[in-house]
ZATOR-837921 format. One record per atom (N, C-alpha, C): chain; atom name; z, x, y. Coordinates in steps of 0.2 Angstrom, whole numbers. Example, Ala and Ser with C-alpha at 12.3 -4.5 7.8 and 13.67 -1.06 7.14 Angstrom:
REC,chain,atom,pz,px,py
REC,A,N,39,66,-28
REC,A,CA,39,62,-22
REC,A,C,39,66,-16
REC,A,N,35,64,-11
REC,A,CA,36,68,-5
REC,A,C,39,64,0
END
This chain:
REC,chain,atom,pz,px,py
REC,A,N,348,502,302
REC,A,CA,349,495,304
REC,A,C,356,494,306
REC,A,N,361,497,303
REC,A,CA,368,496,306
REC,A,C,368,499,313
REC,A,N,365,505,314
REC,A,CA,365,508,320
REC,A,C,362,504,326
REC,A,N,356,501,324
REC,A,CA,353,496,329
REC,A,C,357,490,330
REC,A,N,360,488,325
REC,A,CA,364,482,326
REC,A,C,370,483,330
REC,A,N,373,489,330
REC,A,CA,379,491,334
REC,A,C,377,492,341
REC,A,N,371,494,343
REC,A,CA,368,495,349
REC,A,C,366,489,353
REC,A,N,363,485,349
REC,A,CA,360,479,352
REC,A,C,364,475,357
REC,A,N,370,473,355
REC,A,CA,374,469,359
REC,A,C,376,472,366
REC,A,N,376,478,367
REC,A,CA,378,481,373
REC,A,C,375,478,379
REC,A,N,368,477,380
REC,A,CA,366,474,386
REC,A,C,369,467,387
REC,A,N,370,463,382
REC,A,CA,373,457,383
REC,A,C,380,457,386
REC,A,N,384,462,383
REC,A,CA,391,464,386
REC,A,C,390,466,393
REC,A,N,386,470,395
REC,A,CA,385,472,402
REC,A,C,383,466,406
REC,A,N,378,462,404
REC,A,CA,376,456,408
REC,A,C,382,451,409
REC,A,N,386,450,404
REC,A,CA,392,446,405
REC,A,C,397,449,410
REC,A,N,398,456,409
REC,A,CA,402,459,414
REC,A,C,400,458,421
REC,A,N,393,459,422
REC,A,CA,390,458,429
REC,A,C,391,451,431
REC,A,N,391,446,427
REC,A,CA,392,439,429
REC,A,C,399,437,431
REC,A,N,403,441,427
REC,A,CA,410,440,429
REC,A,C,412,443,436
REC,A,N,409,449,437
REC,A,CA,411,453,443
REC,A,C,407,450,449
REC,A,N,401,446,449
REC,A,CA,398,444,454
REC,A,C,402,439,458
REC,A,N,405,434,455
REC,A,CA,409,429,459
REC,A,C,415,432,462
REC,A,N,418,437,459
REC,A,CA,424,440,462
REC,A,C,422,444,468
REC,A,N,416,447,468
REC,A,CA,414,451,474
REC,A,C,412,446,480
REC,A,N,409,440,478
REC,A,CA,407,435,483
REC,A,C,414,432,486
REC,A,N,419,431,481
REC,A,CA,425,428,484
REC,A,C,428,433,488
REC,A,N,428,440,487
REC,A,CA,431,445,491
REC,A,C,428,445,498
REC,A,N,421,444,498
REC,A,CA,418,444,505
REC,A,C,419,438,509
REC,A,N,420,432,505
REC,A,CA,422,426,509
REC,A,C,429,427,512
REC,A,N,434,430,508
REC,A,CA,440,431,510
REC,A,C,440,435,516
REC,A,N,436,441,516
REC,A,CA,436,445,522
REC,A,C,433,442,528
REC,A,N,428,438,527
REC,A,CA,425,434,533
REC,A,C,431,429,536
REC,A,N,434,426,531
REC,A,CA,439,421,533
REC,A,C,445,425,537
REC,A,N,447,431,534
REC,A,CA,452,435,538
REC,A,C,450,437,545
REC,A,N,443,439,546
REC,A,CA,441,441,552
REC,A,C,441,435,557
REC,A,N,439,429,554
REC,A,CA,439,423,558
REC,A,C,446,421,561
REC,A,N,451,422,556
REC,A,CA,458,420,558
REC,A,C,461,425,563
REC,A,N,459,432,563
REC,A,CA,461,437,567
REC,A,C,457,437,574
REC,A,N,451,434,574
REC,A,CA,447,434,580
REC,A,C,450,431,586
REC,A,N,454,426,586
REC,A,CA,457,423,592
REC,A,C,462,428,595
REC,A,N,466,431,590
REC,A,CA,471,436,593
REC,A,C,468,442,596
REC,A,N,462,445,593
REC,A,CA,458,450,596
REC,A,C,456,449,603
REC,A,N,453,442,603
REC,A,CA,451,440,610
REC,A,C,456,440,615
REC,A,N,462,438,613
REC,A,CA,468,438,618
REC,A,C,470,445,620
REC,A,N,470,450,615
REC,A,CA,471,457,616
REC,A,C,466,460,621
REC,A,N,459,458,620
REC,A,CA,454,461,624
REC,A,C,455,458,631
REC,A,N,457,452,632
REC,A,CA,458,449,639
REC,A,C,464,451,642
REC,A,N,470,452,638
REC,A,CA,476,453,641
REC,A,C,477,461,642
REC,A,N,475,465,637
REC,A,CA,476,472,637
REC,A,C,470,476,639
REC,A,N,465,475,636
REC,A,CA,459,480,637
REC,A,C,456,479,644
REC,A,N,455,473,646
REC,A,CA,452,472,652
REC,A,C,456,475,658
REC,A,N,462,473,659
REC,A,CA,466,477,664
REC,A,C,466,484,663
REC,A,N,466,487,657
REC,A,CA,466,494,657
REC,A,C,459,497,659
REC,A,N,454,494,658
REC,A,CA,447,496,661
REC,A,C,447,495,668
REC,A,N,450,490,671
REC,A,CA,450,489,678
REC,A,C,454,494,681
REC,A,N,460,496,678
REC,A,CA,464,501,681
REC,A,C,460,508,681
REC,A,N,457,510,676
REC,A,CA,453,516,676
REC,A,C,448,515,682
REC,A,N,444,510,682
REC,A,CA,439,509,687
REC,A,C,442,510,694
REC,A,N,447,506,696
REC,A,CA,450,507,702
REC,A,C,453,514,704
REC,A,N,455,517,699
REC,A,CA,458,524,700
REC,A,C,452,529,703
REC,A,N,446,527,703
REC,A,CA,441,531,705
REC,A,C,438,529,712
REC,A,N,442,524,715
REC,A,CA,440,521,721
REC,A,C,445,522,726
REC,A,N,444,520,733
REC,A,CA,449,520,738
REC,A,C,451,513,740
REC,A,N,451,508,735
REC,A,CA,452,501,736
REC,A,C,459,500,739
REC,A,N,460,496,744
REC,A,CA,466,494,747
REC,A,C,467,486,746
REC,A,N,473,484,745
REC,A,CA,475,477,744
REC,A,C,474,474,751
REC,A,N,470,468,751
REC,A,CA,469,464,757
REC,A,C,466,468,763
REC,A,N,461,472,761
REC,A,CA,458,476,766
REC,A,C,451,473,767
REC,A,N,449,473,774
REC,A,CA,442,471,775
REC,A,C,437,476,774
REC,A,N,439,482,773
REC,A,CA,434,488,772
REC,A,C,431,487,764
REC,A,N,425,489,764
REC,A,CA,422,489,757
REC,A,C,424,495,753
REC,A,N,427,494,747
REC,A,CA,429,500,743
REC,A,C,423,504,741
REC,A,N,424,511,741
REC,A,CA,419,516,739
REC,A,C,422,520,734
REC,A,N,417,523,730
REC,A,CA,419,527,724
REC,A,C,421,534,727
REC,A,N,427,537,725
REC,A,CA,429,543,728
REC,A,C,430,548,722
REC,A,N,428,547,716
REC,A,CA,428,551,711
REC,A,C,435,553,709
REC,A,N,437,559,708
REC,A,CA,444,561,706
REC,A,C,448,563,712
REC,A,N,446,561,718
REC,A,CA,450,562,724
REC,A,C,458,560,723
REC,A,N,458,554,721
REC,A,CA,465,551,720
REC,A,C,469,555,715
REC,A,N,467,558,710
REC,A,CA,470,562,705
REC,A,C,472,569,708
REC,A,N,467,571,712
REC,A,CA,468,578,715
REC,A,C,474,577,720
REC,A,N,474,572,724
REC,A,CA,479,571,730
REC,A,C,486,570,727
REC,A,N,486,566,721
REC,A,CA,492,565,718
REC,A,C,495,572,715
REC,A,N,491,576,712
REC,A,CA,494,582,709
REC,A,C,495,587,714
REC,A,N,493,586,720
REC,A,CA,494,591,726
REC,A,C,500,589,730
REC,A,N,502,582,729
REC,A,CA,508,580,733
REC,A,C,515,582,729
REC,A,N,519,584,733
REC,A,CA,526,586,731
REC,A,C,530,580,728
REC,A,N,529,575,731
REC,A,CA,533,569,729
REC,A,C,531,566,723
REC,A,N,524,566,721
REC,A,CA,522,564,715
REC,A,C,524,569,709
REC,A,N,523,575,711
REC,A,CA,525,580,706
REC,A,C,533,580,704
REC,A,N,536,578,709
REC,A,CA,544,577,708
REC,A,C,545,571,703
REC,A,N,541,566,705
REC,A,CA,542,559,701
REC,A,C,540,561,693
REC,A,N,534,565,693
REC,A,CA,532,566,686
REC,A,C,537,571,682
REC,A,N,540,575,686
REC,A,CA,546,579,683
REC,A,C,552,575,681
REC,A,N,554,570,685
REC,A,CA,559,566,683
REC,A,C,557,561,677
REC,A,N,551,559,677
REC,A,CA,549,555,671
REC,A,C,549,559,665
REC,A,N,547,565,665
REC,A,CA,547,569,659
REC,A,C,554,571,657
REC,A,N,559,573,662
REC,A,CA,566,574,660
REC,A,C,569,568,657
REC,A,N,568,562,660
REC,A,CA,571,556,658
REC,A,C,568,554,651
REC,A,N,562,555,649
REC,A,CA,559,553,643
REC,A,C,562,558,637
REC,A,N,561,565,639
REC,A,CA,564,569,634
REC,A,C,571,569,632
REC,A,N,575,568,637
REC,A,CA,582,568,636
REC,A,C,584,561,633
REC,A,N,582,556,635
REC,A,CA,584,549,632
REC,A,C,582,549,625
REC,A,N,575,551,624
REC,A,CA,573,550,617
REC,A,C,576,555,612
REC,A,N,578,561,615
REC,A,CA,582,566,610
REC,A,C,589,563,608
REC,A,N,592,561,613
REC,A,CA,599,558,612
REC,A,C,599,552,608
REC,A,N,594,547,610
REC,A,CA,594,541,606
REC,A,C,592,542,599
REC,A,N,588,547,597
REC,A,CA,586,549,590
REC,A,C,592,551,587
REC,A,N,595,556,589
REC,A,CA,601,559,586
REC,A,C,606,554,585
REC,A,N,608,550,590
REC,A,CA,614,545,589
REC,A,C,611,540,585
REC,A,N,605,538,585
REC,A,CA,602,532,581
REC,A,C,602,534,574
REC,A,N,601,540,572
REC,A,CA,601,542,565
REC,A,C,608,543,563
REC,A,N,612,545,567
REC,A,CA,619,545,564
REC,A,C,622,538,563
REC,A,N,621,534,568
REC,A,CA,623,527,567
REC,A,C,620,524,561
REC,A,N,613,525,560
REC,A,CA,610,522,554
REC,A,C,612,524,547
REC,A,N,614,531,547
REC,A,CA,617,534,541
REC,A,C,624,531,540
REC,A,N,628,529,545
REC,A,CA,634,526,544
REC,A,C,634,519,541
REC,A,N,629,515,545
REC,A,CA,629,508,543
REC,A,C,625,508,536
REC,A,N,621,513,534
REC,A,CA,618,512,528
REC,A,C,623,513,522
REC,A,N,628,516,523
REC,A,CA,633,517,518
REC,A,C,637,511,516
REC,A,N,640,510,511
REC,A,CA,644,504,509
REC,A,C,651,505,511
REC,A,N,653,500,515
REC,A,CA,660,500,517
REC,A,C,661,492,519
REC,A,N,668,491,520
REC,A,CA,670,484,521
REC,A,C,668,482,529
REC,A,N,666,477,530
REC,A,CA,664,475,537
REC,A,C,658,478,540
REC,A,N,653,480,535
REC,A,CA,647,483,537
REC,A,C,643,478,541
REC,A,N,643,471,539
REC,A,CA,639,466,543
REC,A,C,641,465,550
REC,A,N,648,465,551
REC,A,CA,650,465,558
REC,A,C,648,471,562
REC,A,N,649,477,559
REC,A,CA,647,483,563
REC,A,C,639,482,565
REC,A,N,635,480,561
REC,A,CA,628,479,562
REC,A,C,627,475,568
REC,A,N,630,469,568
REC,A,CA,630,464,573
REC,A,C,632,467,580
REC,A,N,638,470,580
REC,A,CA,641,473,586
REC,A,C,636,479,589
REC,A,N,633,483,584
REC,A,CA,628,488,586
REC,A,C,623,485,590
REC,A,N,620,479,589
REC,A,CA,615,477,593
REC,A,C,616,474,600
REC,A,N,623,473,601
REC,A,CA,625,470,608
REC,A,C,622,474,614
REC,A,N,622,480,614
REC,A,CA,619,483,620
REC,A,C,611,482,621
REC,A,N,608,482,615
REC,A,CA,601,481,615
REC,A,C,599,474,617
REC,A,N,604,469,615
REC,A,CA,602,462,617
REC,A,C,603,460,624
REC,A,N,607,464,628
REC,A,CA,608,463,635
REC,A,C,602,464,639
REC,A,N,600,460,643
REC,A,CA,594,461,647
REC,A,C,595,468,651
REC,A,N,590,471,652
REC,A,CA,590,478,656
REC,A,C,593,477,663
REC,A,N,590,472,666
REC,A,CA,593,471,673
REC,A,C,600,470,673
REC,A,N,603,466,669
REC,A,CA,610,464,668
REC,A,C,614,471,667
REC,A,N,612,474,662
REC,A,CA,615,481,660
REC,A,C,615,486,665
REC,A,N,609,486,669
REC,A,CA,609,491,674
REC,A,C,613,489,680
REC,A,N,614,483,682
REC,A,CA,618,481,687
REC,A,C,626,482,685
REC,A,N,627,480,679
REC,A,CA,634,481,676
REC,A,C,636,489,677
REC,A,N,632,493,675
REC,A,CA,633,500,675
REC,A,C,633,503,682
REC,A,N,630,500,686
REC,A,CA,630,502,694
REC,A,C,637,501,696
REC,A,N,640,495,694
REC,A,CA,647,494,697
REC,A,C,652,499,693
REC,A,N,650,500,687
REC,A,CA,655,504,683
REC,A,C,655,512,685
REC,A,N,649,514,688
REC,A,CA,648,520,691
REC,A,C,651,521,699
REC,A,N,653,515,701
REC,A,CA,656,515,708
REC,A,C,661,520,709
REC,A,N,661,524,715
REC,A,CA,666,529,716
REC,A,C,673,527,717
REC,A,N,674,520,720
REC,A,CA,680,518,721
REC,A,C,683,513,716
REC,A,N,678,508,714
REC,A,CA,680,503,710
REC,A,C,678,504,703
REC,A,N,674,509,701
REC,A,CA,671,510,695
REC,A,C,676,512,689
REC,A,N,675,509,683
REC,A,CA,679,510,678
REC,A,C,678,517,675
REC,A,N,672,520,676
REC,A,CA,670,527,674
REC,A,C,675,532,677
REC,A,N,675,532,684
REC,A,CA,680,536,687
REC,A,C,687,535,686
REC,A,N,689,529,684
REC,A,CA,696,527,683
REC,A,C,698,530,676
REC,A,N,693,530,671
REC,A,CA,695,533,665
REC,A,C,695,541,665
REC,A,N,690,544,668
REC,A,CA,689,551,669
REC,A,C,695,554,673
REC,A,N,697,551,678
REC,A,CA,701,554,683
REC,A,C,709,552,682
REC,A,N,710,545,681
REC,A,CA,717,543,681
REC,A,C,720,542,674
REC,A,N,715,541,669
REC,A,CA,718,541,662
REC,A,C,717,547,658
REC,A,N,711,550,658
REC,A,CA,710,556,654
REC,A,C,711,562,657
REC,A,N,711,562,664
REC,A,CA,712,568,668
REC,A,C,707,573,667
REC,A,N,701,571,666
REC,A,CA,696,576,665
REC,A,C,693,579,671
REC,A,N,693,574,676
REC,A,CA,691,576,683
REC,A,C,696,576,688
REC,A,N,696,580,693
REC,A,CA,701,580,698
REC,A,C,701,575,703
REC,A,N,694,573,705
REC,A,CA,693,568,710
REC,A,C,687,564,708
REC,A,N,687,558,711
REC,A,CA,682,553,709
REC,A,C,675,555,711
REC,A,N,670,554,707
REC,A,CA,663,556,709
REC,A,C,658,550,710
REC,A,N,654,550,715
REC,A,CA,649,545,717
REC,A,C,643,547,713
REC,A,N,643,544,706
REC,A,CA,638,546,702
REC,A,C,631,545,704
REC,A,N,630,539,707
REC,A,CA,623,537,708
REC,A,C,621,539,715
REC,A,N,626,540,720
REC,A,CA,625,543,726
REC,A,C,623,550,727
REC,A,N,626,554,722
REC,A,CA,625,561,722
REC,A,C,618,563,718
REC,A,N,614,566,722
REC,A,CA,607,568,719
REC,A,C,608,572,712
REC,A,N,613,576,712
REC,A,CA,614,580,706
REC,A,C,616,576,699
REC,A,N,619,570,700
REC,A,CA,621,567,695
REC,A,C,618,560,694
REC,A,N,614,558,698
REC,A,CA,611,551,698
REC,A,C,606,550,692
REC,A,N,602,555,691
REC,A,CA,597,555,685
REC,A,C,601,555,678
REC,A,N,605,560,678
REC,A,CA,609,560,671
REC,A,C,613,554,670
REC,A,N,616,551,675
REC,A,CA,619,544,675
REC,A,C,615,539,672
REC,A,N,609,538,675
REC,A,CA,604,533,673
REC,A,C,602,535,666
REC,A,N,601,541,664
REC,A,CA,599,543,657
REC,A,C,604,540,652
REC,A,N,611,541,654
REC,A,CA,616,539,650
REC,A,C,616,531,649
REC,A,N,614,528,654
REC,A,CA,614,520,653
REC,A,C,608,519,648
REC,A,N,603,522,649
REC,A,CA,597,521,644
REC,A,C,599,522,637
REC,A,N,602,528,636
REC,A,CA,604,530,629
REC,A,C,609,525,627
REC,A,N,614,522,631
REC,A,CA,619,517,628
REC,A,C,615,511,626
REC,A,N,610,509,630
REC,A,CA,606,503,629
REC,A,C,602,503,623
REC,A,N,598,509,622
REC,A,CA,592,509,618
REC,A,C,594,512,611
REC,A,N,599,516,610
REC,A,CA,601,519,604
REC,A,C,601,514,598
REC,A,N,604,508,599
REC,A,CA,604,503,594
REC,A,C,597,501,591
REC,A,N,592,501,596
REC,A,CA,585,500,594
REC,A,C,582,506,589
REC,A,N,584,512,591
REC,A,CA,582,518,586
REC,A,C,586,517,580
REC,A,N,592,515,580
REC,A,CA,596,515,574
REC,A,C,593,509,569
REC,A,N,591,504,572
REC,A,CA,588,499,568
REC,A,C,582,501,565
REC,A,N,577,504,568
REC,A,CA,571,507,565
REC,A,C,573,512,560
REC,A,N,577,516,561
REC,A,CA,579,521,556
REC,A,C,582,518,550
REC,A,N,587,513,551
REC,A,CA,590,510,546
REC,A,C,585,507,541
REC,A,N,580,504,544
REC,A,CA,575,501,540
REC,A,C,571,506,535
REC,A,N,570,512,538
REC,A,CA,567,517,534
REC,A,C,572,520,529
REC,A,N,578,520,530
REC,A,CA,583,522,525
REC,A,C,583,517,519
REC,A,N,583,511,521
REC,A,CA,583,506,515
REC,A,C,577,506,511
REC,A,N,572,509,513
REC,A,CA,566,510,509
REC,A,C,566,516,504
REC,A,N,571,520,505
REC,A,CA,572,526,500
REC,A,C,576,524,494
REC,A,N,573,525,488
REC,A,CA,576,523,482
REC,A,C,583,527,481
REC,A,N,588,523,478
REC,A,CA,594,526,477
REC,A,C,594,531,470
REC,A,N,588,529,466
REC,A,CA,587,533,460
REC,A,C,586,541,462
REC,A,N,583,542,468
REC,A,CA,582,549,470
REC,A,C,588,553,471
REC,A,N,593,549,474
REC,A,CA,599,552,476
REC,A,C,603,553,469
REC,A,N,603,549,465
REC,A,CA,607,549,459
REC,A,C,604,555,454
REC,A,N,597,556,454
REC,A,CA,595,562,451
REC,A,C,596,568,454
REC,A,N,597,568,461
REC,A,CA,599,575,464
REC,A,C,606,576,463
REC,A,N,610,571,462
REC,A,CA,617,573,460
REC,A,C,618,576,453
REC,A,N,614,573,449
REC,A,CA,614,576,442
REC,A,C,611,584,442
REC,A,N,607,585,447
REC,A,CA,604,592,448
REC,A,C,609,596,452
REC,A,N,615,594,454
REC,A,CA,620,598,458
REC,A,C,619,598,465
REC,A,N,615,594,468
REC,A,CA,614,594,475
REC,A,C,620,591,479
REC,A,N,622,594,484
REC,A,CA,627,591,488
REC,A,C,624,586,494
REC,A,N,629,583,498
REC,A,CA,626,578,503
REC,A,C,622,582,508
REC,A,N,624,588,510
REC,A,CA,619,591,515
REC,A,C,612,593,513
REC,A,N,612,595,506
REC,A,CA,606,596,503
REC,A,C,602,590,502
REC,A,N,605,584,501
REC,A,CA,602,578,500
REC,A,C,599,576,507
REC,A,N,602,577,512
REC,A,CA,600,575,519
REC,A,C,594,578,521
REC,A,N,594,585,520
REC,A,CA,588,589,523
REC,A,C,582,589,518
REC,A,N,583,588,511
REC,A,CA,578,589,506
REC,A,C,575,582,504
REC,A,N,579,577,505
REC,A,CA,577,570,503
REC,A,C,577,565,508
REC,A,N,582,564,512
REC,A,CA,582,559,517
REC,A,C,577,561,523
REC,A,N,578,566,526
REC,A,CA,573,568,532
REC,A,C,566,568,530
REC,A,N,564,571,524
REC,A,CA,557,571,522
REC,A,C,554,563,521
REC,A,N,558,559,518
REC,A,CA,556,552,516
REC,A,C,557,548,522
REC,A,N,561,550,527
REC,A,CA,562,546,533
REC,A,C,556,547,539
REC,A,N,552,552,537
REC,A,CA,547,554,542
REC,A,C,543,548,545
REC,A,N,540,544,541
REC,A,CA,536,538,543
REC,A,C,540,534,548
REC,A,N,546,532,546
REC,A,CA,550,528,551
REC,A,C,552,532,557
REC,A,N,553,538,556
REC,A,CA,555,542,562
REC,A,C,549,543,567
REC,A,N,543,544,564
REC,A,CA,537,544,569
REC,A,C,536,538,572
REC,A,N,537,532,569
REC,A,CA,536,526,573
REC,A,C,541,525,578
REC,A,N,547,527,576
REC,A,CA,553,526,581
REC,A,C,552,530,587
REC,A,N,550,536,586
REC,A,CA,548,541,592
REC,A,C,542,539,596
REC,A,N,537,536,593
REC,A,CA,531,534,597
REC,A,C,533,528,601
REC,A,N,537,523,598
REC,A,CA,539,517,602
REC,A,C,544,519,608
REC,A,N,548,523,606
REC,A,CA,553,525,612
REC,A,C,550,529,617
REC,A,N,546,534,615
REC,A,CA,542,538,620
REC,A,C,538,533,625
REC,A,N,534,529,622
REC,A,CA,530,524,626
REC,A,C,534,520,630
REC,A,N,540,518,628
REC,A,CA,544,514,633
REC,A,C,548,518,638
REC,A,N,550,524,636
REC,A,CA,554,528,641
REC,A,C,549,531,646
REC,A,N,543,533,645
REC,A,CA,539,536,650
REC,A,C,537,531,655
REC,A,N,536,525,653
REC,A,CA,534,520,658
REC,A,C,540,516,661
REC,A,N,546,520,661
REC,A,CA,552,516,663
REC,A,C,552,514,670
REC,A,N,554,508,671
REC,A,CA,554,505,678
REC,A,C,560,502,680
REC,A,N,562,497,676
REC,A,CA,567,492,677
REC,A,C,574,495,679
REC,A,N,576,500,674
REC,A,CA,583,502,675
REC,A,C,583,507,681
REC,A,N,578,511,682
REC,A,CA,577,515,688
REC,A,C,577,511,695
REC,A,N,573,506,695
REC,A,CA,572,502,701
REC,A,C,579,498,703
REC,A,N,582,495,697
REC,A,CA,588,491,699
REC,A,C,594,496,701
REC,A,N,594,502,699
REC,A,CA,600,506,700
REC,A,C,599,510,706
REC,A,N,593,513,708
REC,A,CA,591,517,713
REC,A,C,585,515,717
REC,A,N,581,511,715
REC,A,CA,575,508,719
REC,A,C,571,514,720
REC,A,N,569,516,726
REC,A,CA,564,521,728
REC,A,C,567,528,730
REC,A,N,573,529,728
REC,A,CA,577,535,729
REC,A,C,573,541,726
REC,A,N,571,546,730
REC,A,CA,567,552,728
REC,A,C,570,556,723
REC,A,N,577,556,722
REC,A,CA,580,560,717
REC,A,C,579,557,710
REC,A,N,577,551,709
REC,A,CA,577,547,703
REC,A,C,570,544,702
REC,A,N,566,544,707
REC,A,CA,560,540,706
REC,A,C,555,543,700
REC,A,N,553,538,696
REC,A,CA,548,540,691
REC,A,C,541,538,693
REC,A,N,537,539,688
REC,A,CA,530,538,690
REC,A,C,528,531,690
REC,A,N,531,527,686
REC,A,CA,530,519,686
REC,A,C,533,516,693
REC,A,N,539,519,695
REC,A,CA,541,516,701
REC,A,C,537,519,707
REC,A,N,534,525,707
REC,A,CA,530,527,712
REC,A,C,523,523,712
REC,A,N,521,521,706
REC,A,CA,515,517,706
REC,A,C,516,511,709
REC,A,N,521,508,707
REC,A,CA,523,501,710
REC,A,C,523,502,718
REC,A,N,526,507,720
REC,A,CA,527,508,728
REC,A,C,520,508,731
REC,A,N,515,512,727
REC,A,CA,508,513,730
REC,A,C,504,507,730
REC,A,N,505,503,724
REC,A,CA,501,497,723
REC,A,C,504,491,727
REC,A,N,510,490,728
REC,A,CA,513,484,731
REC,A,C,515,486,739
REC,A,N,519,490,740
REC,A,CA,522,492,746
REC,A,C,517,495,751
REC,A,N,513,500,748
REC,A,CA,508,503,753
REC,A,C,501,500,752
REC,A,N,500,496,747
REC,A,CA,493,492,746
REC,A,C,488,497,744
REC,A,N,489,503,741
REC,A,CA,484,507,739
REC,A,C,483,507,732
REC,A,N,478,502,730
REC,A,CA,476,501,723
REC,A,C,473,507,720
REC,A,N,469,510,723
REC,A,CA,466,516,720
REC,A,C,471,521,718
REC,A,N,475,523,723
REC,A,CA,480,528,722
REC,A,C,485,526,716
REC,A,N,488,520,717
REC,A,CA,492,517,712
REC,A,C,489,517,705
REC,A,N,483,515,705
REC,A,CA,480,515,698
REC,A,C,479,522,695
REC,A,N,478,527,699
REC,A,CA,478,533,697
REC,A,C,484,536,694
REC,A,N,490,534,697
REC,A,CA,496,535,694
REC,A,C,498,532,688
REC,A,N,495,526,687
REC,A,CA,496,522,681
REC,A,C,492,525,675
REC,A,N,486,528,677
REC,A,CA,482,531,672
REC,A,C,485,537,670
REC,A,N,488,541,674
REC,A,CA,492,547,672
REC,A,C,498,545,667
REC,A,N,501,540,668
REC,A,CA,506,538,663
REC,A,C,503,537,657
REC,A,N,497,533,656
REC,A,CA,494,532,650
REC,A,C,492,539,647
REC,A,N,489,543,651
REC,A,CA,487,550,648
REC,A,C,493,554,645
REC,A,N,498,554,649
REC,A,CA,504,557,647
REC,A,C,507,555,640
REC,A,N,507,548,640
REC,A,CA,510,545,633
REC,A,C,505,547,628
REC,A,N,498,547,629
REC,A,CA,494,549,624
REC,A,C,495,556,621
REC,A,N,497,560,626
REC,A,CA,498,567,624
REC,A,C,504,568,620
REC,A,N,510,564,621
REC,A,CA,516,564,617
REC,A,C,514,561,610
REC,A,N,510,556,610
REC,A,CA,509,553,603
REC,A,C,505,558,599
REC,A,N,500,562,602
REC,A,CA,497,567,598
REC,A,C,501,572,596
REC,A,N,506,574,600
REC,A,CA,511,580,598
REC,A,C,515,577,593
REC,A,N,517,571,593
REC,A,CA,522,568,587
REC,A,C,518,568,581
REC,A,N,512,566,581
REC,A,CA,508,566,575
REC,A,C,506,573,572
REC,A,N,506,578,576
REC,A,CA,504,584,574
REC,A,C,511,588,571
REC,A,N,516,587,575
REC,A,CA,523,590,573
REC,A,C,526,587,567
REC,A,N,525,580,566
REC,A,CA,529,576,561
REC,A,C,523,574,556
REC,A,N,523,578,551
REC,A,CA,517,577,546
REC,A,C,520,571,541
REC,A,N,516,566,540
REC,A,CA,517,560,536
REC,A,C,512,560,530
REC,A,N,514,561,524
REC,A,CA,510,562,519
REC,A,C,507,554,517
REC,A,N,501,554,516
REC,A,CA,498,547,514
REC,A,C,500,546,506
REC,A,N,503,540,505
REC,A,CA,505,538,498
REC,A,C,498,536,494
END
């Protein structure tokens, strides 16, 4: 009797539990539907603004469409891609783009990490340093490119004045942008100067998420600053580092503004984005220009895959 009395209430408890869980599940589904309804307008905007042009670009890249042409466009398959890869000028622009992307992202990551580590430490005036750090990033690219164009001037430029007249590093003034050997490195330096604060800001946000208790425990275990950096800071900074690298690579590989303002269509510095603009607007070759734009998209995709493979981020 006592055993049956103990067992009998169990179905009632189970039923009560189901009654309590059923409204919670219904409420969760209602919240999920409401969330999708709230997000739906943004998704529609993304489809119209981003996805539709992307599909159109892919479609045009397989045709010989020309701007304001009376001829009926026809499908040419992969002819545009084959012609681009066979053209020496395009291969040169692709090489310039890769050099610009790898060099600028590398130096911006190293310098950005160093700046983030300095600003993350406690010292007097840290707020002012943070504000000053963002000044290059806040300047519009067209303004900063024009400013550096004058600074690189071989007669009136301040860069030559410092290197030749004040520091005596160079014997004579250099036409940095006019010389094909120095034009691309000079533009890379401008991009590093402008975009390093962005990298520093992203990495600083990642550093602030690392608990100070971990460092205190490592000090108790006898770890020095170098060991803390390589065994604690870098591993825990991988998610922020991955996001920063993806953002900067995406932005650097499709660089247009700083190149166009400082050198326009000069062959020694032309990137794929500048080449695509020339084909689309100046030469009115929509098919060929779209193929160049698709190549930018595919190259960025390859970089993102490499980053996600090389930088392992453990799921929490």
